[in-house]
C-alpha positions as CSV (number, residue, x, y, z in Angstrom):
1,M,-11.1,7.7,-7.7
2,K,-7.5,8.0,-6.4
3,S,-5.0,5.2,-6.0
4,I,-2.4,5.0,-3.2
5,A,0.5,2.5,-3.5
6,V,2.3,1.2,-0.5
7,Y,5.7,0.2,-1.7
8,S,9.0,-0.9,-0.3
9,L,12.2,-2.0,-1.9
10,K,12.5,-4.8,0.7
11,G,10.2,-6.8,3.0
12,G,10.1,-6.6,6.8
13,V,9.4,-2.9,7.1
14,G,5.7,-3.1,7.8
15,K,4.4,-2.5,4.3
16,T,1.4,-4.7,4.4
17,T,0.2,-3.8,7.9
18,L,0.5,-0.1,6.8
19,A,-1.6,-0.8,3.7
20,V,-4.3,-2.5,5.7
21,N,-4.4,0.2,8.3
22,L,-4.6,2.9,5.6
23,A,-7.4,1.1,3.9
24,W,-9.3,1.0,7.2
25,A,-8.6,4.7,7.7
26,S,-9.9,5.6,4.3
27,A,-13.1,3.6,4.8
28,T,-13.7,4.5,8.5
29,L,-12.2,7.9,9.1
30,S,-12.9,9.4,5.7
31,S,-16.0,7.3,4.9
32,R,-14.6,6.6,1.4
33,R,-15.7,3.6,-0.7
34,T,-12.3,1.9,-0.5
35,L,-10.8,-1.1,-2.2
36,I,-7.5,-2.7,-1.1
37,W,-5.9,-4.6,-4.0
38,D,-3.5,-7.3,-2.7
39,L,-0.8,-7.6,-5.4
40,D,1.6,-9.6,-3.2
41,S,1.6,-13.4,-3.8
42,Q,2.1,-13.9,-0.1
43,A,-1.5,-12.6,0.3
44,A,-0.8,-11.1,3.7
45,A,-3.2,-8.3,3.3
46,S,-5.9,-10.8,2.3
47,F,-5.2,-12.8,5.5
48,L,-5.2,-9.8,7.8
49,L,-8.6,-8.8,6.4
50,Q,-9.9,-12.3,7.2
51,A,-10.5,-13.2,3.6
52,D,-11.2,-16.9,2.9
53,R,-8.6,-18.6,0.8
54,P,-9.8,-18.4,-2.9
55,K,-11.1,-21.7,-4.2
56,T,-9.7,-20.9,-7.7
57,Q,-6.4,-19.2,-8.7
58,E,-7.6,-16.3,-10.7
59,A,-5.8,-13.2,-9.4
60,K,-3.4,-13.2,-12.4
61,A,-6.2,-13.7,-14.9
62,V,-7.4,-10.2,-14.2
63,F,-4.3,-8.8,-15.9
64,A,-4.8,-11.1,-18.9
65,R,-8.3,-9.7,-19.1
66,D,-9.7,-13.2,-18.8
67,I,-11.9,-12.0,-15.9
68,L,-13.0,-8.6,-14.9
69,P,-11.4,-7.3,-11.6
70,E,-14.8,-6.5,-10.1
71,K,-15.7,-10.2,-10.4
72,L,-13.0,-11.0,-7.8
73,V,-13.8,-8.1,-5.4
74,V,-15.2,-9.3,-2.0
75,P,-16.6,-7.3,0.8
76,T,-14.7,-7.2,4.2
77,R,-16.4,-7.1,7.5
78,I,-15.4,-3.4,7.7
79,D,-18.0,-1.0,6.3
80,R,-17.1,0.6,3.0
81,L,-14.0,-1.6,2.6
82,W,-13.7,-4.2,-0.1
83,L,-10.8,-6.5,-1.0
84,L,-9.4,-7.8,-4.3
85,P,-7.5,-10.8,-2.8
86,A,-4.2,-12.3,-3.9
87,D,-3.5,-15.9,-4.6
88,A,-0.6,-18.1,-5.6
89,S,-1.0,-17.3,-9.3
90,L,0.6,-13.9,-8.7
91,R,3.9,-15.6,-8.3
92,N,4.2,-15.6,-12.0
93,L,2.9,-12.1,-12.5
94,D,6.3,-10.5,-13.2
95,R,7.0,-12.9,-16.0
96,F,3.5,-12.3,-17.4
97,F,4.0,-8.5,-17.4
98,F,7.4,-8.9,-19.1
99,D,6.0,-11.1,-21.9
100,L,2.9,-8.9,-22.2
101,G,4.9,-5.7,-22.9
102,K,1.9,-3.5,-21.8
103,K,3.4,-0.9,-19.4
104,K,0.1,0.5,-18.3
105,R,-2.1,-2.5,-18.0
106,L,-2.7,-2.0,-14.2
107,D,-3.4,1.7,-14.8
108,K,-6.2,0.8,-17.3
109,L,-7.7,-1.8,-15.0
110,L,-7.8,0.8,-12.2
111,S,-9.6,3.2,-14.5
112,A,-12.3,0.6,-15.0
113,L,-13.0,0.6,-11.3
114,D,-13.3,4.4,-11.1
115,A,-17.1,4.4,-10.7
116,D,-17.1,1.9,-7.9
117,F,-14.5,3.3,-5.5
118,D,-13.2,6.6,-4.1
119,R,-9.9,5.2,-3.0
120,I,-7.9,2.1,-4.0
121,I,-5.0,1.0,-1.8
122,L,-2.4,-1.1,-3.7
123,D,-0.3,-3.4,-1.6
124,C,2.7,-3.7,-3.8
125,P,5.2,-6.6,-3.7
126,P,8.6,-5.6,-2.5
127,G,11.5,-4.9,-4.9
128,L,11.9,-3.2,-8.3
129,T,10.0,-5.8,-10.3
130,E,7.7,-5.7,-13.4
131,T,4.7,-5.7,-11.1
132,S,6.0,-2.9,-8.9
133,E,6.7,-0.8,-12.0
134,Q,3.1,-1.2,-13.1
135,V,2.0,0.0,-9.7
136,L,4.3,2.9,-9.5
137,R,3.2,4.1,-13.0
138,A,-0.5,4.0,-11.9
139,A,-0.5,5.4,-8.3
140,D,-1.5,9.0,-7.4
141,V,0.6,8.8,-4.2
142,I,3.4,6.3,-3.4
143,V,3.7,5.7,0.3
144,V,7.2,4.3,1.2
145,P,7.8,3.0,4.7
146,V,11.4,3.6,5.7
147,I,13.2,2.2,8.8
148,P,14.9,5.2,10.5
149,S,18.6,4.6,9.5
150,P,21.1,6.2,7.1
151,L,21.2,3.1,5.0
152,S,17.4,2.9,4.6
153,Q,17.3,6.6,3.7
154,R,20.1,6.1,1.2
155,A,18.2,3.2,-0.4
156,L,15.1,5.4,-0.7
157,Q,17.1,8.1,-2.5
158,E,18.5,5.5,-4.9
159,V,15.0,4.1,-5.6
160,V,13.5,7.6,-6.2
161,A,16.4,8.5,-8.5
162,H,15.9,5.3,-10.5
163,L,12.1,5.9,-10.8
164,D,12.7,9.4,-12.1
165,R,15.4,8.4,-14.6
166,K,13.1,5.8,-16.1
167,R,10.0,8.0,-15.7
168,L,8.3,5.2,-13.8
169,R,6.1,7.2,-11.4
170,R,3.2,9.5,-11.9
171,G,2.4,10.3,-8.3
172,A,4.4,12.0,-5.5
173,V,6.5,9.8,-3.2
174,L,5.6,10.1,0.5
175,P,8.3,8.6,2.7
176,V,7.1,7.4,6.1
177,H,9.4,6.7,9.1
178,A,8.2,3.2,10.1
179,M,8.8,1.0,13.2
180,V,10.2,4.0,15.1
181,D,11.6,3.8,18.6
182,R,12.4,7.3,19.7
183,R,14.6,6.0,22.5
184,R,17.1,4.8,20.0
185,T,19.8,7.3,19.1
186,L,19.9,6.3,15.4
187,H,16.1,6.6,15.1
188,A,16.1,10.0,16.8
189,A,18.8,11.3,14.5
190,A,16.9,10.0,11.4
191,L,13.8,11.8,12.5
192,A,15.7,15.0,13.1
193,A,17.1,14.8,9.6
194,N,13.7,14.5,8.0
195,P,11.2,16.2,10.4
196,A,8.5,16.5,7.7
197,W,8.1,12.8,7.2
198,P,5.1,11.2,8.9
199,V,6.1,8.8,11.8
200,V,4.6,5.4,12.6
201,P,5.9,4.1,15.9
202,M,7.1,0.6,16.8
203,A,4.1,-0.8,18.7
204,S,3.0,-4.2,19.8
205,L,-0.5,-3.5,18.3
206,F,0.9,-3.8,14.8
207,E,2.4,-7.2,15.7
208,Q,-0.9,-8.3,17.2
209,M,-2.7,-7.7,13.9
210,S,-1.4,-11.1,12.7
211,I,-3.3,-12.7,15.6
212,S,-6.4,-10.6,15.9
213,R,-6.6,-9.9,12.1
214,R,-8.0,-6.4,12.8
215,P,-6.5,-2.9,12.1
216,V,-5.0,-1.1,15.0
217,G,-7.8,1.5,14.9
218,E,-10.3,-1.3,15.7
219,M,-8.2,-2.7,18.5
220,A,-7.3,0.5,20.2
221,R,-8.7,3.7,18.6
222,R,-6.9,6.0,21.0
223,S,-3.5,4.3,20.9
224,P,-0.4,6.1,19.6
225,G,-0.3,3.6,16.7
226,A,-3.9,4.4,15.7
227,S,-3.3,8.1,16.0
228,A,-0.2,7.8,13.8
229,I,-2.2,6.0,11.1
230,A,-4.9,8.7,11.3
231,D,-2.3,11.5,10.9
232,L,-0.7,9.7,8.0
233,W,-4.0,9.3,6.2
234,T,-4.7,13.0,6.7
235,A,-1.3,13.7,5.1
236,I,-2.2,11.5,2.1
237,E,-5.6,13.1,1.6
238,Q,-3.9,16.5,1.7
239,R,-1.4,15.3,-1.0
240,L,-4.3,14.1,-3.1
241,A,-6.2,17.4,-2.7
242,A,-3.1,19.4,-3.6
243,S,-2.6,17.4,-6.7
244,D,-6.2,18.1,-7.8
245,K,-5.6,21.8,-7.4
246,G,-2.3,21.6,-9.2
């Protein structure tokens, strides 16, 4: 099993839509047994995957080991894709981790799911928080959506430097140019400065996900947005394969 975190320092950069689409790509394009673990108290990934609102607030209880994570896992309507949904109890998760003092609790919980899944996508809450630090310690690849601008790229550099100073990450960071409009001069310049980064375009299909509650690959398999997700997933699988060889 390999874990892929989708992380951003701030919200509004398409983090959750990217996580859901990557989970779909893993399950559909690679035929992987895939779990998406929604760790954001806003529960947007859970909503996009058409999960019913939980009747009980138990998402945080997994980390206290009051309930096994597999007890909360639910199937989605997409073949080979399961969801561990979020609920409002996660709003207090940062404080819980701080009081707990166990820096690798999430890592150990992921290990317990090793036999059930091939890939686990972690939809990480934004910001440098106790929860995000747990995720970054555990992930094999950290996907970071970056709006194409000098300030966003500078913020990414600061975050990577911070993670390295504190030895907070295990996996490689994979920056992704997100919400790209190639007609904009600033975006074109950012892409030219980092041509190796994967690119996900600005597309109305990503906005429509909140209405249709379907990944872009289901709505329009041959669209530029769906092709970009497929290419990004291929890049992630290549990173994982290279880390195995290394």
